C-alpha positions in Angstrom: -93.8 69.8 -64.4 -94.7 68.6 -67.9 -97.2 70.5 -70.0 -99.7 67.7 -69.8 -99.5 67.5 -66.0 -99.9 71.3 -65.9 -103.0 71.2 -68.1 -104.6 68.4 -66.1 -104.0 70.3 -62.8 -105.5 73.4 -64.4 -108.5 71.4 -65.6 -109.0 70.1 -62.0 -108.8 73.6 -60.7 -111.3 74.9 -63.3 -113.7 72.0 -62.4 -113.6 73.1 -58.8 -114.2 76.7 -59.7 -117.3 75.4 -61.7 -118.3 73.4 -58.6 -118.1 76.6 -56.5 -120.4 78.4 -59.0 -122.9 75.5 -59.1 -123.0 75.1 -55.3 -122.8 78.8 -54.2 -124.8 80.6 -56.9 -126.8 78.1 -59.0 -127.9 75.6 -56.4 -131.5 76.7 -56.3 -131.8 77.7 -60.0 -133.0 75.2 -62.7 -129.4 74.6 -64.0 -128.0 73.9 -60.6 -131.0 71.7 -59.6 -130.6 69.8 -62.9 -126.9 69.2 -62.4 -127.5 67.6 -59.0 -130.9 66.1 -59.6 -132.5 68.2 -56.9 -136.1 69.1 -56.2 -136.8 72.8 -55.8 -137.9 72.2 -52.2 -134.7 70.3 -51.3 -132.5 72.9 -53.0 -134.1 75.7 -51.0 -133.7 73.7 -47.7 -130.0 72.9 -48.4 -128.7 76.0 -50.1 -126.6 77.1 -47.1 -125.0 73.7 -46.8 -124.3 73.8 -50.6 -122.8 77.2 -50.4 -120.4 76.0 -47.6 -119.4 73.1 -49.8 -118.9 75.4 -52.8 -116.6 77.5 -50.7 -114.5 74.5 -49.9 -114.3 73.7 -53.6 -113.1 77.2 -54.2 -110.3 76.7 -51.7 -109.2 73.5 -53.5 -109.2 75.4 -56.8 -107.2 78.3 -55.2 -104.6 75.8 -53.8 -104.1 74.2 -57.1 -103.8 77.5 -58.9 -101.3 78.7 -56.2 -99.2 75.6 -56.8 -99.2 76.1 -60.5 -98.4 79.8 -60.1 -95.3 78.8 -58.0 -93.9 76.7 -60.8 -91.5 73.9 -60.0 -91.3 75.0 -56.4 -95.0 74.6 -56.1 -94.9 70.9 -56.8 -95.5 69.9 -53.1 -98.4 72.4 -52.8 -100.0 71.1 -56.0 -99.6 67.5 -55.0 -101.1 68.2 -51.5 -104.2 69.9 -53.1 -104.6 67.1 -55.7 -104.5 64.7 -52.8 -107.2 66.6 -51.0 -109.3 66.6 -54.2 -108.7 62.9 -54.6 -109.8 62.1 -51.0 -112.9 64.4 -51.3 -113.8 62.7 -54.6 -113.4 59.2 -53.2 -115.5 60.2 -50.1 -118.1 61.7 -52.3 -118.2 58.7 -54.6 -118.8 56.4 -51.6 -121.3 58.6 -49.8 -123.1 60.7 -52.4 -123.0 59.3 -55.9 -120.5 57.2 -57.9 -120.4 59.9 -60.5 -118.2 61.9 -58.2 -115.5 59.3 -58.6 -115.3 60.0 -62.4 -115.8 63.8 -62.2 -113.6 64.6 -59.2 -111.4 61.7 -58.1 -110.2 60.4 -61.4 -108.9 63.7 -62.8 -107.1 64.3 -59.5 -105.6 60.9 -59.6 -104.5 61.4 -63.2 -102.9 64.7 -62.2 -101.0 63.1 -59.3 -99.7 60.3 -61.6 -98.6 62.8 -64.3 -96.9 65.0 -61.7 -95.0 62.1 -60.2 -93.9 60.8 -63.6 -92.7 64.3 -64.7 
């Protein structure tokens, strides 16, 4: 895997660690509410759902980091998890906010392309 592909995959993994933190630990705090444009009342009502979503983002990050840790033999694992991130990003972009396409789906797509070109 090229250095650029590795860096992009690592960036996608770190983004998902950050999503985990936002959704599991900061959802009801001012910084978390500001990141998602939530009212305090809605954040309180949806915090369990957000924590569940954050946990899934953590699994995506773990899968990407696992694939990177495996080196060249982890290529299929990394591509699988990048594909999962891409699908989640497209779904989120279509159902939640278009911003998800740029923040989640596009970096995953770039990672997939770079890995396939490497």
